[in-house]
N, C-alpha and C positions, 0 to 999 in steps of 0.2 A: 142272741147267742145263748143266753141262759134260759132257765125255765121261767115261765110267766108266773105271776103270783108272788107270794111272800118269800119264797126261798131266795137265797143269795144267788145273784147272777155272776157268772165268771166269764172272763175274757179268754177266748181261744184264738191263737193266731196260727196261720199256716206258715211253717218255717221252710219246708222243703218237700218237693215231690220228685221222686226219681222213677222214670218209666221209659220203656222202649216202645217203638212204633210197631203196630201190626204189620206183618210181612205180606202186604197186599199192594198191588198197583193202585194208583188213584187215591191213595190214603191221605196224602199230605196236600194242603193248600196254603198258599201265602196270600194273606189278605192285604187290601189297600191300607189298612190301619197298621201295617207292619207287624202283625202277629201271625204266627203259624198255627194251623190246626192239624191234628192227626188223631187216629184212633188208637187207643191202648186197651185191648180186650173190649169190654162193653162201654168204655168211657170215651168221651171226646176230650182230648187234652189240648190246652192252648199254651204255646210257649213264645217267649219274647227273645228274638235273636240277639238283641243288644246285651241283655244280662245273662243269656244262656240258661235261663231258669224256666221251669214249667210254672205258669202263673195260676192256672186252675184246671180242674177237670169237671166236665158236665155230666151229671147222671141223667138217665132217661131211657137209654137203649137196653133191651134185654138180650141182645145177641152181639156178636163181634161187629165192631164198626168197620165197614169196608171202605167207605169213601167220605171225604169232607170237601166242601166247596164254599168259599167265601162269596158274599155279595156285598160290595164289589170285591173281586179278587185283584191281584196286582196288575192285571191287564187293564183294569178300569180305574187305576189309582189317579190318573190325570183328571177324572171327572169327580173324584171323591174328596177334594181338598177341604170342603166345608161341612162334610156330613157329620152329624152328631151321633148317629146310630148306624152300626154296621150289623150285617146279618150273616148267618152261617147255616148251611144245609149239611146234614149228616145222614148217611144211609147205612143200614146194617144188614147182616146176613139173613134176617127174617123178612126183608123187604120193606121195613119201616123207614120212612124218611121224616126227620124232625127239622124244624126251623127254629133257630136261636137268635136272640137279639142282644147285642152288646151296646150299652150306652157309654159313650166315651167320656161323658161328663163325670159320672160317678163310678165308672168301671164295674157296673153291675150287669150280670147276665140274667136273662129270663128265657124260659122255653115258651115260644110264641104259639106254635101249633104243630100238630102231627098231620102230615099229608094224608088225606083219606085213602082208603083201600086202593093201593096201586099194584103192588107186586106180590106175587105168591112165593117168589124165591128171593135170594140175596140180590141186593143192589150192586151192580158192577161199576157204574160210572155216573157221575152227575156233572153236567156242563151248564154253565149259566152265563147270561149276558145282561148288562144294564142297558135298558132301552132309553130310560131317562132317570132323573134323580129318584123318582118315586116308583119307577116301573121296571120290573125285571122279568126275564123269562128263563126257565131252566128245563132241561130235558134229562130224564133218568132212564138208564137201561138196567135190565135185570136178567138173571139166568133163566127166567121163565119165558124168554123170547119176546118180551114186550118192551117197547120204548114209549114213554109218556112225555108229553110236552105240556108245561104249565106256565101260567102267567101269575105273577105276584104283584099286587099293588101294595107298596109299603106305606105304613101310616105316616101322616105328616106331623103327628105329635107323639111325645114319648108315652109308651104304654098303650098306644092305640091298637086297633085291630088290623091285621093283615088280611087282605082279600085274596083268595086263591081260586083260580079257575083252571080246569083242565081243558086245554085246547084240542088235544088229539091223543089217541092211543094207537100206536102202530104195532101190528103184530108182524114179527120178522121171520117167524118160522122156527125150525128145530135148531138152527145154529144161532145162538144168542149173540148179541152185540156187546163188546166190552170197551169200545171207545166212541166218544161222541164229541161233536163241536158244533156250536151254533154261531151264526153270523147274520148281521143285517146286510142284505144285498146292496152293493153300491149303486148309486144313481136313483133309487126311489125309496121313499119311506114306507115302513110297515111291511115290507116283504123280507122274508127270512129264508135262509138255507140251513139245513141240518145235515151234517155229514155223520155217517155212522160206519163203524168197521168192527169186524169180529172174526168168527171162526170160519167164515166162508172165503177169506182171503181177498174179498172185494170191498171197495169203499162205495157205499150207497149214498147218493145225494137226494134229499127230499126238499121240495120247496113249498112254501106256504105263506099265508098272511098272518098278521097278529090276531086276526079274529077267526080265521077259518081253519080248514083241515090242511094237512100236509100231503102232497102227492109225490109219488116216486118220480124223480126227474131223470136220473141216469145212474149208471154205475161205472166206477173206474177200476180197470184191471191192471195188474202189473206186479203186485206183491205175490210171493209164492208161499206165504205162510200166514198164520193168524196176524191180524192187524191189532196193534197194542195201544196206539196213541194217535190222536188227531188234534190239530189245532189250526184254526183260521186266524189269519192276521187281520188287523183293522184295515180299511181301504188305503190303497197306495195310489198316488197320482204321478203320472209320467207321460210326457208327450201328449197332453190333452186326453189321456186315457186313464180311466179309473178302474182299478182291478183289485182283487183280494187274492192272497195266496193261502193255500192249504198245505200244511206239512203233515206227512203220515209216516209212522214207523211200524216196523213189523218184526216178527220172529225170524224173518229171512235175513236179518242183520242189516237191511238196507233202509234208507230214509228217502222218501220221494217228496218233491215239492211240485204242487199243481197250481196252475194259474187259472183263476176264474175271472174272465173279462166280459164286459157287456158289449154286445154287438149293437150297431145302430138299429133303431127300431124299424125304420122304413124298408130296409132291404131284406127283412127276414122272410117275407112271403115269397118273393120271386126267386131268391138265390139259395134256397136250401138244397143246393146240388151236392153231388158227391164230393166235389173238391173242398167244399167248406167243412166237411166232416173229417177230412184227413187229419186235421190238427187235433180233433178231439170231439167228444159229444157236445151237442147243443141242447139247451132246454129253455122253455118259456116260463117267465114268471111276471104276471101283470103285463105291462106294455113293453117290457124289455126281453130280449133273449140273451142268454149267457153261454159262452163257450168255455169248456174246461180243457186245458192242454197240459201235458207233462212239461214242467219247466226244467227240472234238474233231478239227478239221482245222486245221492251222497253215499259213498262207500267209505268206511273207515273203521267201524266197530267190528269186533271179532266174535260177538255173541248177540243174542236177542237184544233188540233195542226196545226198552220198555216205555220210554217217555220222550216226547219232543215238545218244545214250547217256544213260542216267539218271545223275544225280549219285549217287556212292557213298553208301550208307547210313551214318549215324553211330550208334554204339552209345549208347543213351540211359540205360541203367541201369548201376550200378556194376560188375556182373559182366560186362557186355558181351554177354550172350546176346540180350537183346531189342534189336532194332535199329530205328531210325527211318528210314524211306525218304523222303527229301525229294521233293516233286513238282517237280523241276527237270530240264530236258532240255537237253543240249548238241547242237547240230547243226552240221555242217560241209559246205560246198557249193563247187561249182566257180565260184561267183560271187565267190570270194576272201574270203568272210566266214565267221565262226563266230558263231552266235547262242545265247544262253541264254534259254530259255522257262520261264515258270512262271505258274500261275493268279493272276489279280488277287485281292487280299485280299477285296474286297467282292462282286464279281459272280461270281468263280470262272471268268471267261473267260481262256483261255490267251493270254498276251501275250509279245512279244519284249522282254525286260528289258535285255539287254546285246548289243551287236554289236561284235565286234573283227575286224580284217582287215588285208590288205595292200593298199596303194594303188599299189604299183609296178606299172607296166603289164606287166612281164615275168612276174609270178607268174601262172600259169594256173589258179589255183584250188586248193582243198584236197581231199585224198583222204580224210582222216580227222580226227576230233576225239576227244581222250581227256581224261578227268578224272584229276586226281591223287587218291590215296586220301583226302586230307583235304577234297577239294572246293574247295580254294583256288587251284588252278592248272589251266590248260587248255593243251593242246598240239595243234597241227595239223601234218600234213606235206603239202608242196605239190608241184606239178608239177616244180619245179626240184630235187627231191631234198632240199629244205630243210625245217628244222623252224621252227615259230613258237610261242613259249611266252609265255603271259600269266599274271601272278599278281595276285590280288586283294590289293592292299596297303592298301585302305581299312579303317577300323575301324568307323565308324558307317554308312558308305554304300559302295557298290561303286566301286572304283577299280582297273581292270585295267591293269597296266603291262607292256610287253614285257620279256622276260628274255633273258639270254644262252643260246645253244644251241650244240651242236657243229655243225660244217658240213664240207662236203667235196664231192668230185665225185660225180656220179650216173651215170658211165660209166667205162670203162676209163681208168686214168691212164697216159699214154704216156711221160712224161719228167719229170724233176725236175732242178733246178740250184740250188746254193747261191750266195747273193750273196757278194761278197768279204768275208773275215773271218767268214763264216757269220752275217751279220746277219739274214738271213731265208732261207726256202726257197721257191722258185718251182716250182709244178707245172702241167703242162698235160694236157689230157684230151680224149677223144672226146666229152665233153659240151659241147665248143666254148667252154670257158672256161679262163683261166689264173688261178691263185690264189696269193696270197702268205701264208705262215704265219710267225708269229714269236712269241717269248715276250712276254707282256704282264704287267707287274708290277701286280697288283691288291691288294685287301685280303687275299685268301687266299694271297698269295705269287705266285710266277711260274707261269704256265700258258700253253700254246701256244694261239693263236687265229688264225683267218683274219682278216687286216686289210685286204686289198685284192683286187680282181679286175681286174688291169690290162687284160686283153684278153677281150672277150666277142665271139665271132666267128660267122660263118655257116657255117664248115666245121669238121670235126673236126681238132683240133690234134695233130700227131704228134711234134714235137720242139721243144726250146727250149735256149738257152744264155744264161746271164747273162754280160755282158762284164766282164772283170776290168780292172785298171788304174785310173787316176785319172779324175776327171770325174764327171758325174752317173751315177746308176744307169741302165743300159740293158740291154735283152735283145733277142735275135732269136728269132722263133718261126716254125715252118714247119707248115703245115696241109695238108689235102687240096686244094691248089691249087699252081700253078707258081711263085708268088712267095713269097720269105721277107719278113717284115715286121719292122721295127726299131721298138722302143718306148722312150720316155724317161720317167723318173720326173717327177712333178709336185710343185709346191711343197706341196700339201696332203698328198701321200704322205710327203715328207721330214719334215714336221711331225708327222704321225701316228707315224712311226717313232721320232722322238725322244720322243714321249709314251709309246710302248710300253716303251722301255728308257731311262728318264731318266738312269740312272747311267752308261750308255755315252756317253762324250763324243762330240761330233760329230767323227769322225775327219777328219784332214786329207786329204780326197779331192780337193782343188781343186774343191769343189762351186761351181757358178757363183754369184757373190755377188748378181747381179741377176736371179734366177729370175723369168721373166715368165709362165710357164705354170702356171696354178692347177690345171687338171684337163682333162678331155676329154669330148666328146659323141660319141654313136654316130651314124653316118650312117643314112639311111633303110633301106638294104639290109642293114645290120648287118655290113658288110665292112671299113670303115675307120673310124678314130676321129680326130675333129678336135679341135685344142687349144682350151681356153678360157683367154683371157689375163686377167691380174690386173685391168688397167684395164677390160677389156671386160665383166667379170661384172656391174658396176653398171649398164651400159647395157642389157644383155640383160633385166634385170628390168623396166625401164621398157617396153622394146619388147614384151615378152611380154604385158603387160596390154592394150596397145592393138591387138595384132594380131587378125585374124579367126580363128575357130576352124577354118575350112574349108581350112587349108593342107594340102599333101600330106603333109608330115612330121608324123606324129602322135606321134613319139617325144618324150617330155618332155625339157626341158633338165636336164642334170645340175647338181647343186648341190654342188660339191666343197668340203669343209671338212676341217680337221684334226680327227681323231677323238680324243677325250680318254678314251674307254673302249672296250673291245673291241666292235666293231660287230655289229649284227644284220643279218639277210638284206636288209631293205629298203634299208639304207645300202649294203651290198656290191653289190647287184645293179646299181646304177646310177651311184653317185656316186664310185666309186674307179677309174674308167678312166684309163689313160695314153694320151697322144696318140701316133699313129703318125708317126715322123719320116721313114722311108724305106721304099721297096720295093726288093727285090733281084730283078731279072728275069734269067733265064738258063736255068733248068732246063726240060726238056721235059715233065716229069711231076710228080706230087705229091711234095712234099718228104718225106724220110724221116728224115734225121739231120743234126745240127748240132753243131759244137763251136767253142770260141774258145781262143786261146792264152793264156799266163799273163801277158803284158805288156799285153794290151788292144790288139794291133795287127792281128790277123787273125781272120777267121771262116771256117770251112770248112763246106760244105754238100753233101748228096747227095740224090738223089731215087729214087723207085721206078723200076726199070729191067728190061726184058726183053732188052736188047741192049747191046752195048758202046758204041754211039754215044750212048746216053742215060746211061750209067753213070758219066760224068765226075764228078769232085769239083771243085767251084768254090771258089776262094779269093777272099775279099772283104777290102778294106782298111777297117779301122774308121775312121770319121771322114769320109773322102771317099766311102765305100761304093761304090768302083769295083771291078769284077771284075779281079783282078790275076793270075789263073792258072786254067787248067783242067788237071786231072791225069788222064791216061788210064792205066787199068790193068785195071779190073775189067770183067766182062761182064754181071753181074747186080747187083741192088740192093746198095748199100753200106749195111750194117746199123748200123755204129757207127764213129765217127771220134774220135781223141784225139791231141792234141799231147803230145810228151814234155815233161817239166817244165823243161827248158832251152830249149824252143821250137825245137830244132834239127831235130826230125823230126815228121812226121805219120804216124800209124798208121791204117790203115783195114782193116776186115774186111767180108766180103761173103757173099751167098747163093751165090756161085760157089765157096765153100769155100777161098778164098785169102785171105791177108793181104798187104797191100802197105805198104812204108815209103818215104816221100818225104823227101828232104832239103830243108829250107826255109832260105834264106839271105837276110838283108837286106843289100843292097849299100850302099856309102857314099852313093850318090845316092838312098837311100830306095826303091830298087826291090826287087822280090821275085824271087829266083831259086829255082826248084824243079826237082827231078829225081827220077826213080824210082830208089831204091837197090836194092830187091829185091822180087820178088813170089814167093810160095811157097804151094803147096797145103799146108794145115795139118791139116785134119780130113776125116772121111768124109762129114759132113753140113754143113748151113748153119752158119756161124760167126755167133753172135748177139752176142757181147760181146768187148771187149778192154779192157785197162787197163795203163798204164805204172807201173813201180816209180819212186817219186819220187826215189830216190837214185842210180839207175843206168840204163843203156840196156837194161833188161830189161823184158819185158812178158808178160802172160798173155792167152790166148785161150780162149773157152768156146764150146761148140758143142752142136748138137742130138744129136751122137753121145755125149752124157753125159760128155764128158771136158773137163778143163782142162789146158792145156799152158803151161809156162813157157819162154820163149825169151830169148836174149841177142843183141843186135846187136854184132858184133865188128868193130872198126876201121872202123866206118861203112860196111861193104861186104857182110859176110856175116852170116847168122843161124844160131845154133846152138841146138838143142833141149836145154834143161837137164834138164827132168824132165816127166813126165806124172803128174798126181795120180790116185789110184785112181778107177775109174769110179763115177759117182754113180748114184742110182736114177732120176734124171729128167733131162731136157734142161737144160743150163746156159744161162740166158737173161740173166744180168747179172753183172758183175764190177766190183770197185773195190778198188784197192790203196792201203794207208795206210802211210806210213813211220813206224817206231817209233824206230830207233836207226841213225844214219848210220854210226857206227864199225863195227858188226857187219853192216851192210847187212841189218838185220832189219825185216821188214814184216808186215802182216796183210792177207790177201786175202779180201775178202767175196765169197761166191758165192751167187747167187740162182738158183732153179730153177723149172721149169715147174709143179712141184707146189705152189709157193708157199713152200717151205721155204728157210731161209737158214742157211748155215754160214760160219764164219770159220776160215781156215787160217793158221798161222804159217809164214812163209817166211824162211829165213836162207840167204844165199849166201856162199860162202867166198872172196869176193874174186877176185883176178887170178891166183892160182897155176895151174900147169899142170893139176892135177887138180881144177879148180874145179867144185864140184858145188853142188847146192841141197838144203838140208834142209827138207822140207815136212812139217808135222805138223798134225793137226786141233787147233784152238784152242778153239772152242766151237760147239755146234750149238744153234740157237735152239729154244725150246719151241714145238711146233706151235700152241699157243693164242696165241702172240705173233705168229706168222708170217702171211703172206698165205694165202688159201685157193685161189687160182689163180695163174697165171703171174706171176713177178716181172719187171717191165719194166726197172727201173733201180735201181742201188744207188749211193749217193754218200756218202763220208765228209765230215764237216763241214769239215775242213781236210785238206790233203794230208799233213801231218806232225803227229805228236803234239807238243804243246808240252811243253817240258822238264819242268816241275814237275807237270803234271796227270797223274792216273792214269786219268782217264775220257776216252773219246772217243765222239763221237756219229755214228751211221750213219743215213742216211735211205733209205727204199725206197718204191717205188710199184709198183702191179700192176694186173692185170686185175680184181681184186675191188673196184675203185672206191676203194681205200684209199691214203692217204699215211701212212707210219709212220715214227716216229723212235725209235731205240733208243739206250741208253747202255751202252757196253761197258767193263768194268773191265779195264785192261790190266796 
């Protein structure tokens, strides 16, 4: 973890990762090891359904991760009881496919190999089967109209080589395939069938051997729109007949089940007459011929069916070799429901036995549905990057109950801000939401969860600052619009917060004793949020029942309640909004950065700017929310603002490669005086980040020129460059300075880069003597498997100074890879 050599090594632990799922079909895979994989921007994230936490993210892709596939996945869990190593395939929007290895003994991941040149465009689907414990086959399809079939020989020892060979490359023409499924043909070893479906509304069956080419066997017509998902069952045995079933789903809202049965080998030559073809097409593979016929058509979904999957087989004998394939199908659709289908006991007609779904109006349907290896849990991922997990808790009858899942943003996370005393972390994102994360004390101990979504907006949110000082919790956020908006916490949020951490006493914040605001409702355009008052919530229930349906506002009323356990998506999406209390008008362009002082008196804001006239920094007085100052200095966008810890100065850095320092004074008549102290060109390229030393008037600036410089403000009038850190490998995009020891003026500077990596440097400055210098040394470099996989946007220590007795400090970060991360650093 630490630097090699003589420097001190520090321990860094991953405390929390919050991320949403890429909104693409085939993105999620449930492994036989009972872990789930999904893509979040360019990272492959792994989450554990038992703890509802993201365990790790895997760096390696340079484009959006489109699909992931476990080897073995839940379908082959019955064969994987004693495996020590599990493998994972991931494909991205550039056509790259990577193979990862997870060693269950020490929980270590490694990137085994990159599949050699396969696809010119994005990978749309990966389907894999385990032929034996050490042998697997997979097929991948891509938008370039090519389907490739590969064989992998897995190593018998840990850390061994994987042997990969390409069996065949099938060119399917101008209409690419988006769904694949592989199966071993019943009755003979080594013969395979590959089903593929896509934009031409037909299912194509190819047959081949494990060593040879695949030939086009037949095509199945019936669907009237794009085919979205295909899945073969494992062989079924009935009346001395062995057959396999193929289920297909389509954008025509229908699901079809096809039966592939082997005909007796001896009668194929004579009786290939017309009558035998009425049931369906026949194809030869090896010494057997197979007939495919339509078994059933399942109608029930009201929108595109994006995913169908057979329930994983359960091993029926003691050895676990013979498996029993249940005739149960899970389907997931854009109509916001998942359905479980199985044949009725008496008639054998396929019926919809269970329907689960999201009733919140803002969920725009499900992209995929997956079974757990045991068949007792199902999981969907939705349009809002969210997961939805149900578990069958009934003993004698089915009783599906929603479970906790990890959650997070599904677009770039632009800013984060800690509440006072680090009670919670607030993040904002280009997915147009703000989210509150905090520790929740449950039965399994403390874990981080998302507990509220205070702002759900109609514009991408670029910046946020939580207001310090007494009074109710408030924050200011700035989006791709010219107004900043002020939000205030609700009674239901304050009660939820005290449920989350019952042992933390209600701090004396002068919280208003007669809180009247229970929650907030969204307006019709999704731009402002109106308060719901405590006494009004009872009246609205009555009014709702009597009102006509045909009103313009189709947005349902929120039902704000204090949550007593970590919430699921349905509660978060709608019922945890905060009301907007003020709008701050003044800027001429979209807001870009915000900060507040340490007493809770001032907020500073800046906007995107191409000229000096728009690049002013505005000062707002907290409480009255009047504009109390416009600071002129920069000529282009101000990228970050920060008040010094004694609130005497405001530091700003800009795209114009300058930093500026303004003196801020509060006069006796409560007015604000401000003046430019100095403006100086500091770097060769854009300055992205700045941070003050909590103990002194020293500050750091970080730039696209890959350098970090430490400066000191002397006598409140001039600035001296103390030191420049050695050049980094990537642009510096985020900085945060933590005070460790005020006597020695010792601090830690966290540095985040465009590559996603994070380093912490130890900075000790030798006080006020003439030859005052700065001793800067690397303290710890975070493991790449812990870091972001693309640009870090913001770093924030949980508190500005380390508390005396504690040896651990927490650092939060957010980035382009949709992730909010929290680390614990041992000091």
